[in-house]
DRENBADREN-537978 format. One record per residue (C-alpha): residue number from 1; x, y, z; residue in one letter. Coordinates in steps of 0.25 Angstrom, whole numbers. Layout:
% residues N
num | u | v | w | residuo
NUM | X | Y | Z | A
...
% end
This chain:
% residues 738
num | u | v | w | residuo
1 | 0 | 0 | 0 | M
2 | 11 | 9 | 3 | V
3 | 18 | 6 | -10 | L
4 | 5 | 9 | -17 | K
5 | 4 | 23 | -10 | Q
6 | 18 | 26 | -14 | K
7 | 16 | 22 | -29 | V
8 | 3 | 30 | -29 | Q
9 | 10 | 43 | -23 | A
10 | 21 | 42 | -33 | F
11 | 12 | 41 | -44 | S
12 | 4 | 53 | -39 | D
13 | 17 | 61 | -38 | S
14 | 20 | 58 | -53 | V
15 | 6 | 62 | -58 | L
16 | 5 | 74 | -49 | N
17 | 19 | 79 | -55 | S
18 | 12 | 80 | -68 | Y
19 | -1 | 87 | -63 | S
20 | 6 | 96 | -53 | Q
21 | 11 | 104 | -65 | I
22 | -3 | 109 | -66 | F
23 | -4 | 110 | -50 | F
24 | -13 | 97 | -50 | S
25 | -12 | 83 | -44 | E
26 | -23 | 78 | -53 | N
27 | -19 | 63 | -58 | K
28 | -27 | 63 | -71 | L
29 | -22 | 77 | -75 | F
30 | -8 | 71 | -71 | A
31 | -10 | 59 | -80 | G
32 | -14 | 69 | -92 | L
33 | -1 | 77 | -90 | L
34 | 7 | 64 | -90 | I
35 | 1 | 61 | -104 | I
36 | 4 | 75 | -109 | V
37 | 19 | 73 | -104 | S
38 | 20 | 61 | -113 | F
39 | 15 | 68 | -125 | L
40 | 30 | 70 | -126 | D
41 | 34 | 56 | -122 | F
42 | 48 | 59 | -117 | W
43 | 44 | 71 | -110 | A
44 | 34 | 63 | -103 | G
45 | 44 | 52 | -99 | I
46 | 54 | 62 | -94 | Y
47 | 43 | 69 | -86 | G
48 | 39 | 56 | -79 | I
49 | 54 | 53 | -76 | I
50 | 55 | 67 | -70 | S
51 | 43 | 66 | -61 | V
52 | 47 | 52 | -56 | L
53 | 61 | 57 | -53 | T
54 | 57 | 69 | -45 | A
55 | 46 | 61 | -37 | N
56 | 55 | 49 | -34 | I
57 | 66 | 59 | -29 | V
58 | 56 | 66 | -21 | A
59 | 52 | 53 | -14 | Y
60 | 66 | 48 | -12 | I
61 | 70 | 61 | -5 | L
62 | 58 | 60 | 4 | G
63 | 50 | 73 | -1 | Y
64 | 35 | 75 | 3 | D
65 | 27 | 64 | -3 | K
66 | 15 | 72 | -5 | L
67 | 22 | 83 | -13 | S
68 | 28 | 72 | -22 | I
69 | 14 | 65 | -23 | K
70 | 9 | 79 | -28 | K
71 | 19 | 80 | -39 | G
72 | 26 | 92 | -33 | L
73 | 40 | 87 | -34 | Y
74 | 37 | 81 | -48 | G
75 | 31 | 91 | -57 | F
76 | 43 | 100 | -59 | N
77 | 52 | 88 | -62 | A
78 | 41 | 83 | -72 | L
79 | 42 | 96 | -80 | L
80 | 57 | 95 | -81 | V
81 | 56 | 81 | -86 | G
82 | 45 | 85 | -96 | L
83 | 53 | 97 | -101 | G
84 | 66 | 89 | -102 | T
85 | 59 | 78 | -109 | G
86 | 53 | 88 | -120 | V
87 | 66 | 95 | -122 | I
88 | 76 | 84 | -123 | F
89 | 77 | 70 | -131 | Q
90 | 74 | 58 | -122 | P
91 | 87 | 51 | -118 | S
92 | 94 | 44 | -106 | I
93 | 101 | 56 | -103 | E
94 | 89 | 65 | -103 | L
95 | 82 | 55 | -94 | T
96 | 94 | 56 | -84 | V
97 | 93 | 71 | -85 | I
98 | 78 | 71 | -82 | V
99 | 79 | 63 | -70 | I
100 | 90 | 72 | -64 | F
101 | 82 | 84 | -68 | A
102 | 70 | 79 | -61 | A
103 | 78 | 77 | -48 | I
104 | 83 | 91 | -50 | L
105 | 69 | 97 | -52 | T
106 | 64 | 90 | -39 | F
107 | 76 | 96 | -31 | F
108 | 73 | 110 | -37 | I
109 | 58 | 108 | -34 | T
110 | 62 | 106 | -19 | L
111 | 71 | 118 | -19 | A
112 | 61 | 127 | -25 | I
113 | 50 | 122 | -16 | Q
114 | 59 | 125 | -4 | G
115 | 61 | 139 | -8 | V
116 | 47 | 143 | -13 | L
117 | 39 | 136 | -2 | T
118 | 45 | 146 | 8 | K
119 | 36 | 156 | 0 | Y
120 | 24 | 147 | -1 | A
121 | 27 | 146 | -16 | L
122 | 26 | 134 | -26 | P
123 | 38 | 130 | -34 | Y
124 | 29 | 127 | -47 | L
125 | 38 | 123 | -58 | S
126 | 51 | 131 | -54 | I
127 | 58 | 117 | -52 | P
128 | 54 | 113 | -66 | F
129 | 60 | 126 | -72 | L
130 | 73 | 125 | -65 | L
131 | 74 | 110 | -68 | G
132 | 71 | 111 | -83 | I
133 | 80 | 124 | -85 | W
134 | 92 | 116 | -78 | I
135 | 90 | 104 | -87 | I
136 | 89 | 112 | -100 | I
137 | 101 | 121 | -97 | L
138 | 109 | 109 | -93 | A
139 | 106 | 100 | -105 | T
140 | 111 | 111 | -114 | K
141 | 125 | 104 | -111 | D
142 | 119 | 90 | -112 | F
143 | 123 | 85 | -125 | T
144 | 117 | 71 | -123 | A
145 | 103 | 77 | -123 | L
146 | 95 | 81 | -136 | G
147 | 84 | 90 | -137 | L
148 | 70 | 84 | -140 | S
149 | 65 | 84 | -154 | E
150 | 52 | 77 | -151 | R
151 | 44 | 90 | -153 | S
152 | 49 | 89 | -168 | I
153 | 44 | 75 | -169 | Y
154 | 31 | 76 | -161 | T
155 | 23 | 67 | -170 | Y
156 | 33 | 56 | -169 | N
157 | 33 | 57 | -154 | E
158 | 18 | 57 | -153 | L
159 | 17 | 45 | -162 | Y
160 | 27 | 37 | -154 | A
161 | 19 | 41 | -141 | L
162 | 4 | 39 | -146 | G
163 | 4 | 35 | -161 | G
164 | -3 | 42 | -172 | K
165 | -15 | 45 | -164 | N
166 | -7 | 54 | -155 | L
167 | -1 | 61 | -166 | V
168 | -14 | 64 | -173 | N
169 | -20 | 69 | -159 | I
170 | -7 | 78 | -158 | Y
171 | -9 | 83 | -173 | V
172 | -24 | 86 | -171 | W
173 | -22 | 94 | -158 | F
174 | -10 | 102 | -164 | N
175 | -18 | 105 | -177 | N
176 | -30 | 111 | -170 | I
177 | -33 | 124 | -177 | Q
178 | -36 | 137 | -170 | G
179 | -37 | 139 | -155 | F
180 | -22 | 143 | -155 | E
181 | -22 | 148 | -141 | S
182 | -29 | 135 | -136 | L
183 | -18 | 127 | -143 | K
184 | -7 | 135 | -136 | I
185 | -14 | 133 | -123 | Y
186 | -13 | 118 | -125 | F
187 | 1 | 119 | -129 | L
188 | 4 | 127 | -117 | S
189 | -2 | 117 | -108 | L
190 | 6 | 106 | -115 | G
191 | 19 | 114 | -113 | A
192 | 17 | 112 | -98 | I
193 | 21 | 98 | -101 | F
194 | 31 | 101 | -112 | F
195 | 21 | 96 | -122 | Q
196 | 20 | 104 | -135 | N
197 | 7 | 100 | -140 | N
198 | -8 | 103 | -139 | I
199 | -12 | 89 | -135 | L
200 | -4 | 90 | -122 | A
201 | -10 | 103 | -119 | G
202 | -24 | 98 | -121 | I
203 | -22 | 86 | -112 | I
204 | -16 | 95 | -101 | I
205 | -28 | 104 | -103 | A
206 | -38 | 93 | -101 | I
207 | -30 | 88 | -88 | G
208 | -30 | 102 | -83 | L
209 | -45 | 104 | -85 | L
210 | -48 | 91 | -78 | Y
211 | -39 | 94 | -66 | Y
212 | -44 | 109 | -64 | S
213 | -54 | 117 | -72 | R
214 | -47 | 130 | -65 | I
215 | -33 | 126 | -69 | A
216 | -38 | 123 | -83 | F
217 | -45 | 136 | -84 | S
218 | -33 | 144 | -79 | L
219 | -24 | 137 | -89 | S
220 | -33 | 143 | -100 | L
221 | -33 | 157 | -93 | I
222 | -18 | 157 | -91 | G
223 | -15 | 153 | -105 | F
224 | -25 | 163 | -112 | W
225 | -21 | 174 | -103 | S
226 | -7 | 173 | -108 | A
227 | -11 | 170 | -122 | W
228 | -19 | 184 | -122 | V
229 | -7 | 191 | -116 | F
230 | 2 | 185 | -127 | Y
231 | -8 | 190 | -138 | K
232 | -9 | 203 | -131 | L
233 | 7 | 206 | -131 | I
234 | 9 | 199 | -145 | G
235 | 17 | 187 | -141 | A
236 | 17 | 173 | -147 | D
237 | 10 | 164 | -137 | F
238 | 11 | 151 | -146 | S
239 | 26 | 150 | -143 | T
240 | 23 | 148 | -128 | L
241 | 17 | 134 | -129 | A
242 | 30 | 129 | -137 | Y
243 | 40 | 135 | -127 | T
244 | 33 | 128 | -114 | F
245 | 30 | 142 | -108 | I
246 | 15 | 144 | -112 | G
247 | 11 | 135 | -100 | F
248 | 16 | 146 | -90 | N
249 | 3 | 153 | -92 | Y
250 | -6 | 141 | -89 | I
251 | 2 | 137 | -77 | L
252 | 2 | 151 | -71 | T
253 | -13 | 152 | -73 | S
254 | -16 | 139 | -66 | I
255 | -6 | 142 | -54 | A
256 | -11 | 156 | -51 | I
257 | -26 | 155 | -55 | G
258 | -29 | 142 | -48 | G
259 | -18 | 135 | -41 | Y
260 | -10 | 144 | -32 | F
261 | -22 | 154 | -31 | V
262 | -36 | 150 | -28 | I
263 | -43 | 151 | -41 | P
264 | -52 | 163 | -42 | S
265 | -55 | 174 | -52 | E
266 | -43 | 182 | -45 | R
267 | -33 | 171 | -48 | S
268 | -38 | 170 | -62 | Y
269 | -36 | 185 | -64 | L
270 | -22 | 184 | -58 | W
271 | -19 | 173 | -68 | T
272 | -23 | 181 | -80 | I
273 | -15 | 193 | -74 | I
274 | -3 | 185 | -72 | L
275 | -3 | 178 | -86 | L
276 | 2 | 190 | -93 | P
277 | 13 | 192 | -83 | I
278 | 17 | 177 | -85 | T
279 | 18 | 180 | -100 | V
280 | 27 | 191 | -98 | L
281 | 36 | 183 | -89 | L
282 | 36 | 171 | -99 | T
283 | 40 | 180 | -111 | A
284 | 51 | 187 | -103 | S
285 | 57 | 174 | -97 | L
286 | 57 | 168 | -110 | G
287 | 67 | 178 | -116 | H
288 | 76 | 176 | -103 | I
289 | 76 | 161 | -104 | F
290 | 78 | 161 | -119 | Y
291 | 93 | 164 | -115 | V
292 | 95 | 150 | -109 | W
293 | 86 | 144 | -120 | Q
294 | 76 | 138 | -110 | I
295 | 61 | 139 | -108 | S
296 | 55 | 147 | -96 | I
297 | 45 | 135 | -95 | Y
298 | 36 | 138 | -83 | S
299 | 45 | 149 | -77 | F
300 | 34 | 160 | -79 | P
301 | 23 | 152 | -73 | F
302 | 32 | 150 | -60 | N
303 | 36 | 164 | -59 | I
304 | 22 | 170 | -60 | I
305 | 15 | 160 | -51 | V
306 | 26 | 161 | -40 | L
307 | 25 | 176 | -41 | L
308 | 10 | 177 | -40 | F
309 | 9 | 167 | -28 | I
310 | 20 | 174 | -21 | Y
311 | 13 | 188 | -23 | V
312 | 0 | 182 | -18 | L
313 | 7 | 177 | -5 | K
314 | 13 | 191 | -2 | L
315 | -1 | 197 | -2 | R
316 | -4 | 204 | 11 | I
317 | -19 | 203 | 10 | S
318 | -25 | 191 | 3 | K
319 | -35 | 193 | -8 | N
320 | -46 | 182 | -6 | R
321 | -48 | 182 | -21 | K
322 | -34 | 178 | -24 | L
323 | -30 | 168 | -14 | I
324 | -18 | 158 | -14 | E
325 | -22 | 143 | -13 | T
326 | -22 | 140 | 1 | F
327 | -26 | 125 | 0 | V
328 | -23 | 119 | -13 | R
329 | -32 | 108 | -18 | Q
330 | -30 | 98 | -30 | K
331 | -37 | 108 | -40 | T
332 | -38 | 123 | -41 | P
333 | -53 | 120 | -40 | E
334 | -52 | 113 | -27 | Q
335 | -43 | 124 | -22 | T
336 | -53 | 134 | -26 | L
337 | -65 | 127 | -20 | Y
338 | -58 | 124 | -7 | L
339 | -55 | 139 | -6 | F
340 | -69 | 143 | -8 | H
341 | -75 | 133 | 2 | T
342 | -64 | 132 | 13 | A
343 | -69 | 135 | 27 | S
344 | -64 | 148 | 33 | E
345 | -56 | 139 | 43 | E
346 | -48 | 133 | 31 | L
347 | -46 | 146 | 24 | K
348 | -41 | 152 | 37 | N
349 | -33 | 141 | 42 | K
350 | -20 | 148 | 41 | N
351 | -25 | 158 | 51 | Y
352 | -20 | 156 | 65 | F
353 | -33 | 154 | 73 | P
354 | -36 | 166 | 82 | I
355 | -48 | 164 | 91 | N
356 | -56 | 174 | 99 | L
357 | -49 | 178 | 112 | P
358 | -62 | 176 | 121 | F
359 | -72 | 166 | 125 | K
360 | -87 | 167 | 124 | G
361 | -96 | 177 | 116 | D
362 | -90 | 190 | 113 | W
363 | -94 | 202 | 103 | T
364 | -85 | 209 | 93 | V
365 | -86 | 224 | 98 | M
366 | -76 | 229 | 87 | Q
367 | -70 | 221 | 76 | A
368 | -61 | 224 | 64 | H
369 | -61 | 238 | 59 | N
370 | -69 | 242 | 72 | G
371 | -77 | 255 | 75 | D
372 | -68 | 259 | 86 | Y
373 | -53 | 254 | 87 | T
374 | -51 | 243 | 77 | H
375 | -45 | 252 | 66 | K
376 | -33 | 253 | 56 | D
377 | -22 | 243 | 60 | K
378 | -30 | 238 | 72 | W
379 | -43 | 235 | 64 | R
380 | -43 | 220 | 65 | H
381 | -47 | 218 | 79 | A
382 | -59 | 214 | 88 | W
383 | -65 | 219 | 101 | D
384 | -73 | 209 | 108 | F
385 | -84 | 211 | 120 | V
386 | -95 | 203 | 127 | I
387 | -109 | 207 | 125 | L
388 | -122 | 203 | 132 | D
389 | -135 | 200 | 126 | D
390 | -138 | 215 | 126 | K
391 | -125 | 218 | 118 | Q
392 | -119 | 225 | 130 | K
393 | -104 | 223 | 134 | Q
394 | -107 | 225 | 149 | Y
395 | -116 | 223 | 161 | Q
396 | -121 | 234 | 170 | N
397 | -117 | 248 | 165 | E
398 | -104 | 244 | 159 | G
399 | -96 | 254 | 167 | H
400 | -85 | 244 | 171 | F
401 | -76 | 234 | 164 | C
402 | -82 | 223 | 172 | K
403 | -96 | 226 | 167 | D
404 | -91 | 221 | 153 | Y
405 | -94 | 207 | 150 | Y
406 | -80 | 204 | 143 | C
407 | -72 | 211 | 154 | F
408 | -62 | 201 | 161 | E
409 | -66 | 190 | 151 | K
410 | -54 | 181 | 148 | P
411 | -47 | 183 | 135 | V
412 | -41 | 171 | 128 | F
413 | -29 | 169 | 118 | A
414 | -35 | 168 | 104 | P
415 | -25 | 158 | 100 | A
416 | -12 | 152 | 105 | P
417 | 0 | 161 | 105 | G
418 | 11 | 169 | 113 | I
419 | 8 | 181 | 120 | I
420 | 17 | 191 | 113 | S
421 | 12 | 204 | 120 | E
422 | 3 | 209 | 131 | L
423 | 0 | 222 | 139 | L
424 | -7 | 222 | 152 | D
425 | -8 | 232 | 164 | G
426 | -18 | 242 | 156 | I
427 | -30 | 245 | 165 | P
428 | -44 | 242 | 160 | D
429 | -51 | 255 | 156 | N
430 | -64 | 260 | 162 | K
431 | -76 | 258 | 153 | I
432 | -76 | 268 | 142 | G
433 | -61 | 272 | 144 | D
434 | -50 | 268 | 134 | I
435 | -35 | 268 | 136 | N
436 | -29 | 274 | 123 | T
437 | -14 | 273 | 129 | D
438 | -14 | 258 | 130 | Q
439 | -24 | 255 | 118 | N
440 | -24 | 240 | 118 | W
441 | -24 | 238 | 133 | G
442 | -20 | 225 | 140 | N
443 | -17 | 216 | 128 | S
444 | -11 | 203 | 124 | V
445 | -5 | 199 | 110 | V
446 | -3 | 184 | 107 | I
447 | 6 | 179 | 96 | K
448 | -1 | 167 | 88 | H
449 | 9 | 166 | 77 | S
450 | 18 | 175 | 69 | E
451 | 11 | 187 | 65 | Y
452 | -2 | 183 | 72 | L
453 | -5 | 189 | 86 | Y
454 | -18 | 193 | 93 | T
455 | -20 | 204 | 103 | Q
456 | -30 | 205 | 114 | I
457 | -32 | 218 | 121 | S
458 | -40 | 226 | 131 | H
459 | -37 | 215 | 142 | L
460 | -40 | 217 | 157 | K
461 | -28 | 223 | 164 | E
462 | -20 | 212 | 172 | G
463 | -28 | 201 | 165 | S
464 | -18 | 196 | 155 | I
465 | -14 | 181 | 158 | K
466 | -2 | 180 | 149 | V
467 | 11 | 186 | 147 | K
468 | 20 | 189 | 135 | K
469 | 26 | 176 | 129 | G
470 | 15 | 167 | 135 | D
471 | 9 | 156 | 125 | Y
472 | -6 | 156 | 125 | V
473 | -15 | 145 | 120 | K
474 | -28 | 149 | 113 | K
475 | -38 | 151 | 124 | G
476 | -28 | 155 | 135 | D
477 | -33 | 167 | 144 | V
478 | -25 | 180 | 140 | I
479 | -32 | 190 | 149 | G
480 | -46 | 196 | 151 | T
481 | -54 | 207 | 144 | V
482 | -52 | 221 | 149 | G
483 | -53 | 235 | 145 | N
484 | -39 | 240 | 144 | S
485 | -34 | 249 | 133 | G
486 | -42 | 256 | 122 | H
487 | -55 | 249 | 128 | S
488 | -67 | 256 | 133 | P
489 | -74 | 243 | 137 | Y
490 | -69 | 229 | 139 | P
491 | -67 | 220 | 127 | H
492 | -56 | 212 | 120 | I
493 | -48 | 218 | 108 | H
494 | -43 | 206 | 99 | F
495 | -34 | 208 | 87 | Q
496 | -25 | 199 | 78 | I
497 | -11 | 205 | 74 | Q
498 | 2 | 202 | 67 | A
499 | 11 | 208 | 77 | T
500 | 14 | 206 | 93 | P
501 | 11 | 220 | 98 | Y
502 | -1 | 225 | 105 | I
503 | -9 | 234 | 96 | G
504 | -3 | 227 | 83 | S
505 | -10 | 229 | 70 | E
506 | -21 | 219 | 68 | T
507 | -23 | 208 | 58 | L
508 | -36 | 205 | 51 | D
509 | -36 | 190 | 56 | Y
510 | -48 | 181 | 58 | P
511 | -53 | 175 | 72 | I
512 | -54 | 160 | 72 | H
513 | -66 | 151 | 77 | N
514 | -77 | 160 | 83 | Y
515 | -92 | 160 | 84 | V
516 | -100 | 171 | 79 | L
517 | -113 | 172 | 87 | K
518 | -126 | 179 | 83 | S
519 | -141 | 177 | 87 | D
520 | -138 | 164 | 93 | D
521 | -131 | 159 | 80 | K
522 | -116 | 155 | 79 | Y
523 | -107 | 156 | 68 | E
524 | -93 | 149 | 69 | L
525 | -82 | 157 | 63 | I
526 | -69 | 150 | 59 | T
527 | -61 | 163 | 55 | F
528 | -67 | 177 | 56 | G
529 | -67 | 191 | 60 | K
530 | -78 | 195 | 70 | P
531 | -85 | 207 | 67 | K
532 | -91 | 218 | 76 | T
533 | -103 | 214 | 85 | T
534 | -101 | 199 | 82 | Q
535 | -103 | 190 | 94 | K
536 | -92 | 179 | 94 | I
537 | -86 | 168 | 102 | A
538 | -75 | 158 | 101 | V
539 | -80 | 145 | 94 | A
540 | -79 | 134 | 105 | N
541 | -76 | 120 | 100 | S
542 | -86 | 109 | 103 | N
543 | -79 | 97 | 110 | E
544 | -86 | 87 | 101 | I
545 | -83 | 94 | 88 | L
546 | -69 | 97 | 92 | E
547 | -66 | 82 | 95 | K
548 | -73 | 76 | 82 | A
549 | -67 | 86 | 73 | L
550 | -53 | 85 | 78 | H
551 | -47 | 77 | 67 | L
552 | -32 | 74 | 69 | V
553 | -22 | 66 | 60 | S
554 | -22 | 52 | 64 | G
555 | -37 | 51 | 69 | K
556 | -46 | 41 | 62 | K
557 | -61 | 41 | 60 | L
558 | -70 | 29 | 59 | E
559 | -81 | 30 | 49 | I
560 | -94 | 23 | 50 | T
561 | -105 | 24 | 40 | I
562 | -119 | 20 | 44 | D
563 | -113 | 12 | 56 | K
564 | -106 | 2 | 46 | N
565 | -95 | 6 | 36 | I
566 | -82 | 10 | 44 | K
567 | -69 | 16 | 39 | R
568 | -58 | 25 | 45 | I
569 | -54 | 39 | 41 | W
570 | -40 | 44 | 45 | E
571 | -36 | 58 | 48 | I
572 | -22 | 62 | 42 | H
573 | -14 | 75 | 40 | T
574 | -5 | 77 | 27 | N
575 | 8 | 84 | 26 | I
576 | 2 | 97 | 25 | W
577 | -5 | 95 | 38 | N
578 | -19 | 94 | 31 | Q
579 | -28 | 85 | 39 | S
580 | -37 | 75 | 31 | Y
581 | -47 | 63 | 34 | I
582 | -43 | 51 | 25 | L
583 | -53 | 40 | 21 | D
584 | -43 | 30 | 16 | K
585 | -54 | 20 | 11 | E
586 | -60 | 30 | 2 | N
587 | -47 | 38 | -1 | N
588 | -54 | 50 | 4 | T
589 | -49 | 62 | 12 | S
590 | -54 | 75 | 18 | V
591 | -45 | 86 | 22 | Y
592 | -48 | 95 | 34 | F
593 | -44 | 106 | 43 | Y
594 | -46 | 106 | 58 | E
595 | -44 | 116 | 69 | N
596 | -50 | 121 | 82 | E
597 | -62 | 126 | 75 | S
598 | -66 | 115 | 66 | G
599 | -64 | 105 | 55 | L
600 | -64 | 109 | 41 | Y
601 | -63 | 100 | 29 | F
602 | -54 | 105 | 18 | T
603 | -54 | 95 | 7 | N
604 | -60 | 81 | 2 | F
605 | -53 | 71 | -7 | Y
606 | -59 | 57 | -11 | G
607 | -72 | 50 | -11 | D
608 | -84 | 59 | -10 | K
609 | -93 | 47 | -7 | N
610 | -85 | 44 | 6 | S
611 | -88 | 46 | 20 | E
612 | -77 | 56 | 22 | L
613 | -83 | 65 | 11 | F
614 | -96 | 65 | 20 | I
615 | -88 | 68 | 32 | F
616 | -82 | 80 | 24 | F
617 | -95 | 85 | 20 | K
618 | -102 | 84 | 34 | A
619 | -90 | 90 | 42 | L
620 | -84 | 99 | 31 | Y
621 | -83 | 112 | 41 | N
622 | -86 | 110 | 55 | I
623 | -82 | 118 | 67 | K
624 | -79 | 113 | 81 | K
625 | -88 | 123 | 88 | S
626 | -102 | 119 | 90 | F
627 | -113 | 130 | 90 | Y
628 | -127 | 125 | 89 | K
629 | -134 | 129 | 76 | N
630 | -122 | 135 | 70 | T
631 | -120 | 133 | 55 | S
632 | -107 | 133 | 47 | M
633 | -106 | 135 | 32 | N
634 | -95 | 131 | 23 | S
635 | -92 | 128 | 8 | I
636 | -87 | 115 | 2 | I
637 | -79 | 113 | -11 | R
638 | -89 | 111 | -22 | P
639 | -81 | 101 | -29 | D
640 | -83 | 91 | -18 | L
641 | -98 | 91 | -20 | F
642 | -101 | 94 | -35 | F
643 | -99 | 85 | -47 | N
644 | -88 | 86 | -57 | K
645 | -95 | 92 | -69 | P
646 | -101 | 104 | -61 | V
647 | -88 | 106 | -54 | M
648 | -80 | 107 | -67 | I
649 | -88 | 120 | -71 | F
650 | -87 | 125 | -57 | Q
651 | -72 | 123 | -57 | D
652 | -70 | 132 | -70 | F
653 | -77 | 144 | -63 | I
654 | -74 | 141 | -49 | A
655 | -63 | 152 | -48 | P
656 | -74 | 162 | -51 | F
657 | -87 | 156 | -46 | Y
658 | -91 | 144 | -38 | I
659 | -105 | 140 | -40 | F
660 | -105 | 126 | -33 | L
661 | -105 | 126 | -18 | K
662 | -106 | 116 | -7 | S
663 | -110 | 122 | 6 | E
664 | -107 | 115 | 20 | Y
665 | -116 | 119 | 32 | T
666 | -113 | 114 | 46 | L
667 | -123 | 116 | 57 | K
668 | -121 | 113 | 72 | Y
669 | -134 | 107 | 76 | N
670 | -133 | 100 | 89 | H
671 | -125 | 97 | 102 | I
672 | -131 | 87 | 112 | D
673 | -126 | 94 | 124 | D
674 | -120 | 107 | 126 | D
675 | -111 | 103 | 137 | F
676 | -106 | 89 | 135 | I
677 | -111 | 86 | 121 | P
678 | -110 | 72 | 115 | D
679 | -112 | 76 | 100 | F
680 | -114 | 88 | 91 | V
681 | -123 | 88 | 79 | G
682 | -121 | 95 | 66 | L
683 | -127 | 96 | 52 | N
684 | -119 | 99 | 39 | S
685 | -124 | 101 | 25 | R
686 | -118 | 103 | 12 | I
687 | -126 | 110 | 1 | T
688 | -122 | 111 | -13 | K
689 | -125 | 123 | -21 | F
690 | -124 | 126 | -36 | V
691 | -125 | 141 | -40 | F
692 | -130 | 143 | -25 | G
693 | -142 | 133 | -26 | K
694 | -142 | 121 | -17 | S
695 | -141 | 108 | -24 | K
696 | -138 | 98 | -13 | E
697 | -137 | 97 | 2 | V
698 | -130 | 86 | 10 | L
699 | -133 | 85 | 25 | N
700 | -125 | 79 | 36 | Y
701 | -129 | 77 | 51 | D
702 | -117 | 76 | 60 | I
703 | -115 | 72 | 74 | K
704 | -102 | 73 | 81 | I
705 | -100 | 66 | 95 | Y
706 | -91 | 68 | 107 | R
707 | -84 | 55 | 103 | S
708 | -79 | 61 | 90 | G
709 | -89 | 53 | 81 | K
710 | -96 | 60 | 70 | T
711 | -109 | 56 | 64 | E
712 | -113 | 60 | 50 | L
713 | -128 | 58 | 45 | I
714 | -129 | 61 | 30 | F
715 | -136 | 57 | 17 | S
716 | -131 | 60 | 4 | E
717 | -133 | 54 | -10 | K
718 | -144 | 44 | -8 | N
719 | -150 | 51 | 5 | N
720 | -146 | 39 | 13 | E
721 | -143 | 44 | 27 | T
722 | -130 | 39 | 32 | K
723 | -122 | 40 | 45 | L
724 | -107 | 42 | 45 | L
725 | -99 | 41 | 58 | E
726 | -85 | 46 | 60 | I
727 | -79 | 41 | 73 | T
728 | -64 | 44 | 78 | P
729 | -56 | 31 | 79 | V
730 | -51 | 32 | 94 | K
731 | -38 | 25 | 91 | K
732 | -27 | 35 | 91 | I
733 | -19 | 34 | 78 | Y
734 | -5 | 40 | 75 | K
735 | -4 | 53 | 67 | L
736 | -6 | 51 | 52 | N
737 | 1 | 61 | 44 | T
738 | 2 | 58 | 29 | T
% end
């Protein structure tokens, strides 16, 4: 079994080395690209030799097996092998050179990866460029090698490969009249695999269309944007397909429009803007490289894509219409749908979670850009007070600090960190007075990470429980509410900042995991910025949900269907620290993200008829807090629920408009006992919409028990009601990391 898995992994590494040239891991697409590479038989042979060499060396040296499997260490060597096989006549000497060139390209890949990874940049096909240039320049002194003449005798080569039928197909494609720009588009696609014929381009275009409608449409947009610019400036575009550089526009368009940037109307616009710049760069570099009599190959593509990605990373404020890919999926479409449907928790998971600094119900008296003091550099702050049913802050006449409900209430650390600054000894003001000399009053600043601090101000004199340099956990008591500094009445001033000083400039940063209350209704907020007059509280975890939704690597779950069928699900963590549940029997997995606030499924792979997919649908986005009659709404990727034909049309227009929608609703219905509950009851629903009209509804009744067992009652295709039980296996298993 182990040998079979190793053979499968190596086979995948070879296939993915081909499809990675188009940022893909699609096996069928890879198969078509292998066929294309063998339209020039010897180019195909030397391409295979290069891929095998690079991947074998990577395995022998012990490099990351998943990166090898994805083809990340093989595709640059493949390009060097294809290029070398096209340029030179096949021979024993050339075979030896190709093997060593593949090893050299692999080493260059590792070196370039090490440099660019520091800047979170991809290495693209830079290793191929350095590898092929070294080989071409070096072989000028290798008299044993001869230049290939196969392009002169193309028909002979094709006849030897596929007989008269293949020759006739080739002649028919090349003699198609009209559509000159379309023919050059196919030639440019074929040139990516060093094939100088229309048939190669047509096969690649079909494979590209199958793999991704977005990538296919971007290839057309990129090509014709460059074509229009060439016409505008009066240059000859047809020569580009024959010098192996016309593909720069296609690859640039796919990379910027749909791979490294979330596909959108803005990414498409920037693709069109950058293509003329790529043309200018291509023309200028062509003259420079002519001196050494070598082609620029994909050099313009590499320069423009790396420059643009780096420019995006240097932005101070992120444009929500032009966003770098944050979780890359198997296709641009899946990446786009995940971005549009990802929960706020997933979108904001890179935020360090900062919670509210109090317990119980409080009201926002002043929020960002406040009416009184939250202005200019200090505008991103909050003031919190406690109000009674009559919306008053105090009892009696409110003449004394002790009349105010929040006075002397404990203040807690909003997140773990180190006390970096504090100030105490400032007397509390009389009601109505303010201390403008010591504006912030008694204050504490906590460092949570580099460039992330929180400041809590107007604390009671002498109440601060910590000292500078202390480590505090989330929830540790810092002090109590007072009325010191610029404070006419007791309240908490709370702000998030990038520097460790009292009174630092504030950051526009969200608060994590709180409850918004209004008219006896509750709304769970994962990440948000409370507004003035809102009544809020820290979201408290429910013990039952906390236990059941805590899915750690190594844990196993026993699955029972209608009390009969049993199988085991396993929880693993991959090398990127992504957690997933694996159903080995159905070869199905579901990825998830879990933290203190809830469980969030991020992706699903495998059999959609499996019990794991039912589990995914029923518990897609669930918080660990329980507030009766609270509802939560989320959006799920449409490609998981709609059939292929309608999704093909949706894929083409998805960057501009998504008309297919799957909405997930979770309602917290019942808890059997408020003090020592045995179970909680929930109901989830998935509604499918087409152009805003409801088409299908799926319902799931959920019971989660103190033991950790989860029951799902559902009916789907044949309306037959079924019971799915998920029970934690009590045996302790060692940590599984794959």
